[in-house]
ROSE-4610 file (N, C-alpha, C; in Angstrom, 1 decimal, always signed):
// ROSE-4610
residu = [M/M/M/S/S/S/T/T/T/D/D/D/Q/Q/Q/A/A/A/Q/Q/Q/A/A/A/E/E/E/L/L/L/L/L/L/E/E/E/E/E/E/F/F/F/S/S/S/M/M/M/F/F/F/D/D/D/N/N/N/W/W/W/M/M/M/D/D/D/R/R/R/Y/Y/Y/Q/Q/Q/Y/Y/Y/I/I/I/I/I/I/D/D/D/M/M/M/G/G/G/R/R/R/Q/Q/Q/L/L/L/P/P/P/D/D/D/Y/Y/Y/P/P/P/E/E/E/A/A/A/D/D/D/K/K/K/R/R/R/A/A/A/E/E/E/F/F/F/K/K/K/I/I/I/Q/Q/Q/G/G/G/C/C/C/Q/Q/Q/S/S/S/N/N/N/V/V/V/W/W/W/L/L/L/K/K/K/S/S/S/T/T/T/E/E/E/A/A/A/E/E/E/G/G/G/R/R/R/L/L/L/H/H/H/F/F/F/Q/Q/Q/A/A/A/T/T/T/S/S/S/D/D/D/A/A/A/A/A/A/I/I/I/V/V/V/S/S/S/G/G/G/L/L/L/I/I/I/A/A/A/I/I/I/L/L/L/L/L/L/R/R/R/V/V/V/Y/Y/Y/D/D/D/A/A/A/R/R/R/E/E/E/P/P/P/H/H/H/E/E/E/I/I/I/T/T/T/A/A/A/S/S/S/Q/Q/Q/P/P/P/D/D/D/F/F/F/L/L/L/A/A/A/E/E/E/L/L/L/G/G/G/L/L/L/D/D/D/K/K/K/H/H/H/L/L/L/S/S/S/P/P/P/T/T/T/R/R/R/S/S/S/N/N/N/G/G/G/L/L/L/H/H/H/A/A/A/M/M/M/I/I/I/E/E/E/R/R/R/I/I/I/Y/Y/Y/A/A/A/I/I/I/A/A/A/G/G/G/E/E/E/A/A/A/Q/Q/Q/S/S/S/S/S/S/H/H/H/S/S/S/V/V/V/H/H/H]
num = [1/1/1/2/2/2/3/3/3/4/4/4/5/5/5/6/6/6/7/7/7/8/8/8/9/9/9/10/10/10/11/11/11/12/12/12/13/13/13/14/14/14/15/15/15/16/16/16/17/17/17/18/18/18/19/19/19/20/20/20/21/21/21/22/22/22/23/23/23/24/24/24/25/25/25/26/26/26/27/27/27/28/28/28/29/29/29/30/30/30/31/31/31/32/32/32/33/33/33/34/34/34/35/35/35/36/36/36/37/37/37/38/38/38/39/39/39/40/40/40/41/41/41/42/42/42/43/43/43/44/44/44/45/45/45/46/46/46/47/47/47/48/48/48/49/49/49/50/50/50/51/51/51/52/52/52/53/53/53/54/54/54/55/55/55/56/56/56/57/57/57/58/58/58/59/59/59/60/60/60/61/61/61/62/62/62/63/63/63/64/64/64/65/65/65/66/66/66/67/67/67/68/68/68/69/69/69/70/70/70/71/71/71/72/72/72/73/73/73/74/74/74/75/75/75/76/76/76/77/77/77/78/78/78/79/79/79/80/80/80/81/81/81/82/82/82/83/83/83/84/84/84/85/85/85/86/86/86/87/87/87/88/88/88/89/89/89/90/90/90/91/91/91/92/92/92/93/93/93/94/94/94/95/95/95/96/96/96/97/97/97/98/98/98/99/99/99/100/100/100/101/101/101/102/102/102/103/103/103/104/104/104/105/105/105/106/106/106/107/107/107/108/108/108/109/109/109/110/110/110/111/111/111/112/112/112/113/113/113/114/114/114/115/115/115/116/116/116/117/117/117/118/118/118/119/119/119/120/120/120/121/121/121/122/122/122/123/123/123/124/124/124/125/125/125/126/126/126/127/127/127/128/128/128/129/129/129/130/130/130/131/131/131/132/132/132/133/133/133/134/134/134/135/135/135/136/136/136/137/137/137/138/138/138/139/139/139/140/140/140/141/141/141/142/142/142]
x = [+116.0/+115.5/+115.7/+115.8/+116.4/+115.2/+114.1/+113.1/+114.2/+115.3/+116.5/+116.1/+116.0/+116.7/+114.4/+113.7/+112.2/+111.7/+112.2/+112.0/+112.5/+113.4/+114.5/+114.1/+113.2/+113.0/+111.5/+111.0/+109.8/+109.5/+110.7/+110.9/+110.9/+112.2/+112.3/+110.9/+109.9/+109.4/+108.0/+108.4/+106.7/+107.7/+108.9/+110.0/+109.4/+108.9/+107.9/+107.4/+106.2/+105.2/+105.6/+104.8/+105.1/+103.6/+103.1/+102.1/+101.5/+100.8/+98.9/+99.1/+98.2/+96.8/+97.2/+98.5/+99.5/+99.9/+100.6/+100.7/+99.4/+98.4/+97.5/+96.6/+96.8/+95.9/+97.8/+98.6/+99.5/+99.2/+99.0/+98.0/+97.1/+96.6/+95.3/+95.2/+95.6/+96.0/+97.3/+98.6/+98.3/+97.4/+96.9/+95.7/+94.8/+94.0/+93.8/+94.4/+95.8/+97.0/+96.6/+96.4/+96.8/+96.4/+95.8/+96.1/+94.6/+93.5/+91.8/+92.7/+91.7/+91.6/+90.9/+90.9/+89.8/+88.3/+87.3/+86.8/+85.8/+86.3/+86.4/+87.2/+88.0/+89.2/+88.8/+88.5/+87.3/+86.8/+87.5/+87.1/+87.8/+87.2/+87.9/+88.9/+89.2/+90.5/+92.0/+91.7/+92.5/+92.3/+91.0/+91.2/+91.6/+91.6/+93.0/+92.3/+92.1/+92.0/+92.7/+92.3/+92.4/+92.2/+91.4/+91.7/+90.4/+89.7/+88.5/+88.2/+88.4/+87.7/+88.0/+87.9/+87.8/+88.6/+89.7/+91.4/+91.1/+92.0/+91.7/+93.6/+94.1/+95.5/+95.9/+96.1/+96.6/+98.2/+99.0/+100.0/+100.1/+100.9/+101.5/+103.3/+103.8/+104.8/+105.6/+106.9/+106.9/+108.4/+108.6/+109.9/+111.4/+110.5/+111.0/+111.7/+110.1/+109.1/+108.2/+108.1/+106.5/+106.2/+104.8/+104.0/+102.3/+102.8/+101.1/+100.4/+98.6/+97.4/+96.5/+96.7/+96.0/+94.6/+93.4/+92.0/+92.1/+91.2/+90.9/+89.2/+87.9/+87.3/+86.8/+88.7/+89.0/+90.1/+89.8/+91.2/+92.7/+92.1/+93.9/+94.3/+93.1/+94.0/+94.6/+93.6/+94.1/+95.5/+95.2/+96.8/+98.0/+97.6/+98.4/+99.4/+98.0/+98.1/+99.4/+99.6/+100.6/+101.2/+102.0/+102.6/+103.6/+102.8/+103.9/+104.3/+102.8/+103.3/+104.8/+104.6/+106.1/+107.1/+106.9/+108.9/+108.4/+107.6/+107.1/+107.5/+106.6/+106.2/+107.3/+107.2/+108.9/+110.3/+109.3/+110.1/+110.6/+112.2/+112.7/+112.1/+111.7/+110.9/+112.2/+113.5/+114.6/+114.6/+114.5/+114.8/+113.5/+112.5/+111.4/+111.5/+111.8/+112.2/+113.8/+113.7/+115.9/+115.7/+114.3/+114.1/+113.5/+113.0/+112.3/+111.8/+110.8/+109.7/+109.5/+110.8/+111.8/+110.7/+111.0/+109.9/+108.5/+108.2/+107.0/+107.1/+107.4/+107.9/+109.0/+109.6/+109.9/+109.5/+108.3/+108.1/+106.9/+105.9/+105.2/+104.4/+103.9/+102.5/+102.4/+102.8/+102.7/+101.8/+102.3/+101.3/+100.8/+101.1/+99.6/+98.9/+98.3/+97.3/+96.8/+95.0/+94.0/+94.9/+94.3/+94.7/+93.9/+92.7/+92.5/+93.4/+93.5/+94.2/+95.7/+96.4/+98.5/+97.9/+96.6/+96.5/+96.7/+95.5/+95.0/+96.6/+97.8/+98.8/+99.4/+99.6/+100.9/+100.4/+99.1/+98.2/+97.9/+98.1/+99.2/+100.1/+101.0/+102.3/+102.5/+102.1/+102.2/+101.8/+100.7/+100.4/+101.8/+102.2/+103.2/+104.7/+104.9/+106.4/+105.1/+104.5/+103.7/+104.2/+103.8/+103.8/+105.1/+105.8/+107.6/+108.3/+107.8/+107.7/+107.8/+106.4/+106.1/+106.5/+106.1/+107.9/+109.2/+109.9/+110.9/+111.2/+110.0/+110.2/+109.8/+109.1/+109.1/+110.3/+110.9/+111.4/+113.0/+113.3/+114.2/+114.2/+112.8/+112.1/+113.1/+113.3/+113.8/+114.7]
y = [+91.2/+91.0/+90.0/+89.6/+88.7/+88.2/+87.0/+87.0/+88.1/+87.9/+88.4/+90.0/+90.4/+92.0/+92.5/+92.0/+92.3/+91.7/+91.3/+91.1/+92.7/+93.3/+93.7/+95.4/+94.9/+96.9/+96.6/+95.7/+95.6/+95.8/+95.7/+96.3/+98.2/+97.7/+99.3/+100.0/+100.2/+100.5/+100.7/+99.5/+100.2/+100.0/+100.3/+101.5/+102.5/+103.1/+104.3/+104.8/+103.4/+104.2/+104.0/+105.0/+104.9/+104.3/+103.6/+103.4/+102.2/+100.9/+99.8/+100.2/+101.6/+101.8/+102.1/+103.7/+103.7/+102.2/+101.3/+99.9/+98.8/+98.9/+98.3/+98.7/+100.6/+100.8/+101.2/+101.1/+100.8/+98.8/+98.2/+97.1/+97.4/+97.3/+97.5/+98.7/+99.5/+99.8/+98.7/+97.9/+97.4/+96.1/+96.3/+95.0/+95.7/+97.1/+97.5/+97.6/+96.7/+97.8/+96.1/+94.3/+93.6/+93.6/+93.4/+92.9/+92.2/+92.7/+91.5/+89.9/+89.2/+87.7/+87.2/+86.3/+86.6/+85.6/+86.0/+84.5/+83.6/+83.1/+82.1/+80.9/+81.2/+81.2/+80.6/+81.5/+80.7/+80.0/+78.9/+77.1/+76.7/+75.8/+75.4/+74.8/+74.7/+74.1/+74.8/+76.2/+77.2/+77.7/+77.9/+77.8/+77.4/+78.5/+78.2/+78.4/+76.4/+77.0/+77.4/+77.1/+77.8/+79.0/+79.9/+81.2/+82.2/+82.8/+83.5/+83.1/+84.6/+85.1/+83.9/+84.8/+83.4/+83.8/+83.1/+83.4/+82.5/+82.7/+82.7/+82.5/+81.5/+81.8/+80.5/+81.1/+80.2/+80.2/+79.2/+79.6/+79.1/+79.3/+79.3/+79.8/+78.5/+78.5/+78.8/+79.6/+80.0/+80.6/+80.3/+80.0/+79.6/+78.5/+77.9/+78.7/+80.3/+81.7/+80.6/+80.5/+80.5/+82.1/+81.7/+83.5/+82.8/+83.6/+83.1/+84.6/+84.2/+86.2/+84.9/+85.9/+85.9/+87.1/+86.6/+87.5/+87.2/+88.5/+87.7/+88.7/+88.3/+89.1/+90.2/+90.3/+90.8/+91.3/+92.7/+94.3/+93.8/+93.6/+92.9/+91.5/+91.0/+89.7/+90.2/+90.9/+91.7/+92.1/+92.8/+93.1/+92.6/+90.9/+89.9/+89.4/+89.4/+88.3/+89.5/+91.1/+92.1/+91.2/+91.6/+91.5/+90.3/+89.1/+87.5/+87.8/+88.7/+88.2/+89.0/+89.6/+90.8/+89.8/+89.4/+88.1/+87.1/+86.9/+85.3/+85.3/+86.2/+85.8/+86.1/+85.7/+85.3/+85.1/+84.5/+83.5/+82.4/+81.6/+80.0/+79.5/+77.8/+77.5/+77.0/+76.8/+76.5/+77.6/+78.8/+80.9/+80.2/+80.4/+80.8/+78.9/+78.2/+76.6/+77.0/+77.5/+78.0/+79.1/+80.1/+81.2/+80.7/+81.3/+81.7/+83.1/+82.7/+84.3/+84.2/+85.1/+85.2/+87.1/+87.3/+88.9/+88.7/+87.8/+88.3/+88.6/+87.6/+88.1/+89.2/+90.1/+91.8/+92.9/+92.4/+93.0/+92.8/+91.9/+91.7/+91.8/+90.9/+90.7/+89.5/+89.0/+87.1/+88.1/+89.4/+89.6/+90.4/+91.3/+91.8/+92.0/+90.7/+90.2/+88.7/+88.9/+88.0/+86.8/+86.0/+84.6/+83.5/+84.2/+83.4/+83.9/+86.1/+85.3/+85.2/+84.9/+84.5/+83.5/+82.0/+80.8/+81.5/+82.3/+82.1/+82.8/+83.7/+83.9/+82.9/+82.2/+81.2/+79.7/+79.6/+78.6/+78.7/+80.3/+81.2/+80.7/+81.2/+81.2/+79.1/+78.1/+76.9/+76.0/+77.1/+76.5/+77.2/+78.3/+78.4/+77.9/+77.6/+77.1/+75.3/+74.7/+73.5/+73.8/+74.6/+75.3/+74.7/+75.6/+76.0/+74.0/+73.5/+72.2/+71.0/+71.3/+70.4/+70.3/+71.8/+73.2/+71.9/+71.4/+71.6/+70.2/+68.8/+68.3/+67.0/+68.2/+67.9/+68.2/+69.2/+69.8/+68.7/+68.2/+66.8/+65.2/+65.0/+63.7/+64.1/+64.9/+65.0/+64.9]
z = [+92.5/+94.7/+94.7/+96.5/+96.4/+97.6/+98.0/+99.4/+100.6/+100.7/+102.3/+102.1/+100.8/+99.9/+100.4/+100.0/+100.5/+101.0/+102.2/+103.3/+104.3/+104.3/+104.6/+104.2/+102.7/+102.6/+102.5/+103.4/+104.3/+106.0/+106.9/+107.0/+107.8/+106.4/+106.7/+106.4/+105.2/+105.4/+106.5/+106.9/+108.1/+109.9/+109.3/+110.6/+110.7/+109.6/+109.4/+110.5/+110.4/+111.7/+112.5/+113.4/+115.3/+115.6/+115.1/+116.1/+115.5/+115.5/+115.0/+113.7/+114.1/+113.8/+112.3/+112.7/+111.4/+110.2/+111.0/+110.2/+109.2/+110.5/+110.2/+109.0/+109.4/+107.5/+107.0/+106.4/+105.6/+104.5/+105.6/+105.5/+104.7/+105.2/+104.7/+102.9/+103.3/+101.1/+100.3/+101.2/+100.0/+99.9/+100.7/+100.2/+98.9/+99.5/+97.9/+96.5/+96.6/+95.0/+94.5/+95.7/+94.6/+93.2/+91.5/+91.2/+91.4/+89.9/+90.7/+90.0/+91.0/+90.9/+90.4/+89.3/+88.7/+89.2/+88.9/+90.0/+89.6/+88.4/+88.5/+89.0/+89.3/+89.9/+92.0/+92.5/+93.5/+93.9/+93.9/+93.7/+94.7/+95.2/+96.6/+96.1/+95.7/+95.3/+95.6/+95.3/+96.0/+97.3/+98.0/+99.3/+99.8/+101.1/+101.7/+103.6/+103.7/+105.4/+106.4/+107.4/+108.6/+108.8/+107.4/+107.9/+108.3/+109.0/+109.9/+108.8/+107.4/+106.0/+105.1/+103.9/+102.0/+102.4/+101.7/+100.9/+99.8/+98.3/+97.2/+96.6/+97.3/+96.6/+95.0/+94.1/+93.1/+92.5/+92.2/+91.8/+90.2/+88.6/+88.4/+87.5/+87.0/+86.6/+85.6/+85.1/+83.9/+84.4/+83.5/+83.2/+84.4/+85.7/+86.3/+87.6/+87.4/+88.6/+88.7/+90.1/+90.3/+91.1/+90.1/+90.7/+91.0/+92.3/+93.0/+92.7/+92.5/+92.7/+94.3/+95.2/+95.9/+96.1/+96.3/+97.1/+98.2/+99.1/+100.7/+100.1/+101.0/+101.0/+102.3/+103.3/+104.4/+103.4/+104.1/+103.7/+104.7/+105.6/+106.7/+106.0/+105.4/+105.3/+103.8/+102.8/+101.3/+101.7/+102.8/+102.8/+103.7/+104.8/+104.3/+104.2/+102.3/+100.7/+100.1/+100.4/+99.0/+99.9/+102.0/+102.1/+101.2/+101.7/+100.8/+99.8/+99.2/+97.6/+97.6/+98.1/+97.8/+97.9/+98.8/+99.6/+98.3/+98.0/+97.6/+95.5/+95.7/+94.2/+93.5/+92.2/+90.6/+91.1/+92.5/+93.0/+92.7/+92.5/+92.1/+93.0/+93.2/+94.6/+95.1/+95.0/+95.9/+96.7/+96.1/+97.0/+98.2/+97.4/+98.9/+99.4/+99.4/+100.8/+101.0/+100.6/+101.7/+102.0/+102.2/+103.0/+104.8/+105.3/+106.8/+106.7/+106.9/+107.1/+108.9/+108.9/+110.1/+109.6/+108.8/+109.2/+109.9/+109.8/+109.9/+112.1/+112.2/+113.7/+114.1/+113.2/+113.1/+112.5/+111.5/+111.4/+113.3/+113.6/+114.7/+114.2/+113.2/+112.9/+114.3/+114.4/+115.4/+116.5/+117.2/+118.4/+117.5/+117.2/+117.5/+116.1/+115.0/+115.0/+116.1/+115.0/+116.5/+116.0/+117.0/+116.7/+115.6/+114.6/+114.2/+113.0/+113.1/+111.7/+111.7/+112.8/+112.6/+112.3/+111.8/+111.8/+110.5/+109.5/+109.0/+107.7/+108.2/+107.5/+108.1/+109.0/+108.6/+107.6/+107.8/+106.9/+105.1/+105.1/+103.4/+103.1/+104.1/+104.4/+103.8/+104.6/+105.6/+103.3/+102.9/+101.4/+100.2/+100.1/+99.8/+99.2/+99.7/+100.9/+100.3/+100.5/+99.7/+97.8/+97.7/+96.4/+96.1/+97.1/+96.1/+96.3/+97.0/+97.9/+96.4/+96.4/+95.4/+93.7/+93.3/+92.0/+92.2/+93.3/+93.1/+93.3/+94.2/+93.8/+92.4/+92.2/+90.1/+89.4/+90.2/+89.0/+89.2/+90.3/+90.6/+89.9/+89.8/+89.0/+87.2/+86.8/+85.1/+85.2]
């Protein structure tokens, strides 16, 4: 599944909900399903600045694909992480950098999140794109 397909699938899932209270609950439920994040990796180097709540995001690379692991101490933010991981986890760096996060506006997240949550969401996306850009650069050096 490509990033575009993952985005389309998310849009389809969210279209099932008539109101934002149900969508928020779905986002929170998604966050509850995140894999456990190692306590030892809750370090400054993995912490995302610009988020109201605490957010840690780390990446590893295996077989040319980036794998992300992340967590937050806020339920709604954990759900936002789950949404981002659905789109960006286990992708090749060039696929991430070539994609656009249009699904955020299409889902209505930009309008329905508080400004601080929206800033945090964009900070997480910027970190994912930066990691992908660095990985892509390091591959082109070889």
